[in-house]
N, C-alpha and C positions, 0 to 999 in steps of 0.2 A: 506428620508433617512426612516420619518416614516411613511409614505406612504406602503413604504416596510414592513413594522412593523404591523401596519392594516390591510395592506391587507395577510400576512402572518398570525395569529391569526386568523381571518378574516376564513382563508377557513384551516385553523384547527379546528375549532369550527362544518364547514360543514363540516367537514366528521367523527370528530369521531360521531357527534346526527349522520347519516345516517350511522352507524355502524347493522347490521343484526344481528351480537349471542344476545341473548341473557345471557347474562352476569347474571346469580344467585351467588348469594354469598352464600360466602360460609360456613358452620357449625363450629359456635365456639368452638364446639369442636375440627374441623380439624388446629387452630391458636392458634398462641402465646400464645395467653389467656386463651385458654383452660383446661390449670391442675392449671392456678390461677382460673381458674371460680372451679374448684372441687377441690381444695384448701378448699375456699368457704362456697363450699356447704358444705361441712365438717367440715368446722369447725361451721358452723349450727347448723348443726346437735348432735353438742357438747351441742351448747351448749342449746342449749332446751333438750340432758335428764339432761345435771348441771341440772338443770332451774326447770327441775322435781325433781330430788333426794335432790332440797334441798325450795320445796314446802313440799313432805311427809316427813324432817326434821323441819321443823317450826309444818308442825301439830302435826307430836307426841313429840315431845317441850309442848307444844298451849293443848296432849293429860295427857301430866303429871305434868300442873299446869304447869309449869315456863313460 
């Protein structure tokens, strides 16, 4: 029984390793995670805007003597 499992697993590895097709990875945008990555990128953009606004506000406060 053990020899059959070993032979079957070796055969499947050989067949999978000898595949002629060149599988290219799918672009991330076309996967389930694509929308999540877009949301993260958008959040990073919002974060940058908020940080820039905070810097400007701090600069105004500092210039007003506060």
